[in-house]
C-alpha positions as CSV (number, residue, x, y, z in Angstrom):
1,M,158.8,53.2,145.1
2,N,155.5,54.4,143.2
3,A,154.5,58.0,144.4
4,D,151.0,57.3,143.4
5,L,150.5,54.5,145.9
6,F,150.4,57.2,148.6
7,G,148.5,59.9,146.7
8,Y,151.5,62.2,146.4
9,Q,151.5,64.4,143.4
10,P,154.7,66.4,142.9
11,V,153.8,70.1,142.7
12,S,156.3,72.6,141.1
13,R,157.4,75.7,142.9
14,R,155.9,77.7,140.3
15,A,152.4,76.2,140.9
16,E,152.9,76.7,144.5
17,R,153.8,80.4,144.2
18,A,150.8,80.9,141.7
19,R,148.4,79.2,144.3
20,A,149.8,81.2,147.2
21,A,149.3,84.5,145.1
22,S,145.9,83.5,144.2
23,D,145.0,82.7,147.9
24,A,146.6,86.1,148.8
25,K,144.6,87.9,146.3
26,A,141.4,86.2,147.4
27,R,142.0,87.1,151.1
28,A,142.9,90.7,150.1
29,E,139.5,91.0,148.0
30,L,137.5,89.7,151.1
31,G,139.1,92.1,153.4
32,M,138.4,95.1,151.0
33,Q,134.7,93.9,150.9
34,R,134.5,93.5,154.5
35,A,135.9,97.0,155.1
36,H,133.5,98.4,152.5
37,S,130.6,96.7,154.1
38,R,131.6,98.0,157.6
39,N,132.0,101.6,156.3
40,E,128.6,101.4,154.5
41,R,126.8,100.3,157.7
42,I,128.5,103.0,159.9
43,N,129.0,105.6,157.2
44,A,126.4,105.0,154.4
45,G,127.6,106.3,151.2
46,W,131.2,106.7,152.3
47,C,132.7,104.8,149.5
48,G,130.6,106.4,146.8
49,M,131.7,110.0,148.3
50,A,135.4,108.6,148.4
51,L,135.3,107.3,144.7
52,H,133.9,110.8,143.7
53,A,136.6,112.6,145.6
54,L,139.3,110.3,144.3
55,R,138.0,111.2,140.8
56,Q,138.1,114.7,141.5
57,F,141.5,114.5,142.8
58,A,142.8,112.5,139.7
59,R,141.2,115.1,137.4
60,S,143.4,117.8,138.9
61,Q,146.7,115.9,138.7
62,V,149.2,116.2,135.9
63,G,151.9,113.8,137.4
64,L,152.1,110.6,139.1
65,W,150.9,109.8,142.8
66,T,150.4,107.2,145.2
67,I,147.0,106.4,146.8
68,E,148.7,107.4,150.0
69,Q,149.4,110.9,148.7
70,A,145.8,111.1,147.4
71,R,144.3,110.0,150.8
72,S,146.5,112.6,152.6
73,V,144.7,115.3,150.7
74,L,141.2,113.7,150.6
75,E,141.0,112.6,154.2
76,G,141.5,116.1,155.4
77,S,138.7,117.6,153.3
78,P,135.3,118.6,154.9
79,E,133.4,116.7,152.1
80,L,134.4,113.4,153.0
81,P,133.8,112.1,156.4
82,R,136.6,109.9,158.1
83,Q,136.4,106.3,157.1
84,T,135.6,103.4,159.6
85,D,138.2,101.3,158.3
86,G,141.3,102.5,156.0
87,R,141.2,99.2,154.2
88,A,138.1,100.5,152.3
89,W,140.3,102.7,150.3
90,G,141.4,99.4,148.7
91,Y,137.9,99.1,147.4
92,V,137.6,102.6,146.4
93,T,140.9,102.3,144.4
94,T,139.8,99.1,142.6
95,E,136.6,100.9,141.7
96,A,138.4,103.9,140.3
97,I,140.5,101.8,138.2
98,K,137.5,99.9,137.0
99,H,135.6,103.0,135.9
100,G,138.9,104.5,134.3
101,Y,139.3,107.4,136.8
102,I,142.9,106.4,137.7
103,V,145.5,104.2,135.9
104,K,148.1,102.2,137.8
105,T,151.4,102.5,136.3
106,K,154.5,100.2,136.3
107,Q,156.4,102.7,138.4
108,T,156.6,102.9,142.2
109,A,157.5,105.0,145.0
110,A,158.3,104.5,148.9
111,A,155.1,104.7,151.0
112,A,155.7,106.2,154.6
113,S,152.6,104.5,155.8
114,S,154.0,101.1,155.0
115,N,157.6,101.4,156.4
116,G,158.9,102.5,152.9
117,A,157.4,99.7,151.1
118,L,157.1,100.3,147.4
119,K,153.7,101.2,146.3
120,P,152.4,101.6,142.9
121,L,152.1,105.1,141.2
122,F,148.9,106.2,139.6
123,T,148.0,108.7,137.1
124,R,144.7,110.4,135.7
125,G,142.6,108.3,133.7
126,A,140.7,108.9,130.6
127,N,137.3,109.0,132.5
128,A,138.5,111.3,135.3
């Protein structure tokens, strides 16, 4: 039987996983952008303030930390209004990495906010 007669093209598991990972990344980026936009509509300038606050936090750190730990400090500060959507921190984190304020390491730690799921550890970046 010829598989081409039915338009069937075999796909490797590796290709399926790569496509699924790419789809998941695209959905995550879309969610971060939507959270960013919502925060900006309701709390204009919040992401910029959070990025600045994360930079200041990173500048004062000498060890490794999770974004969850940084958030626990930053979200309680009077200089940073409460965010509308917590997913906006994903956008802020991505921007902080791009600007060199923080560096994602290969190490992980359990995060209480994610039922103990492992989250990346960060360190101060060269531009902090």
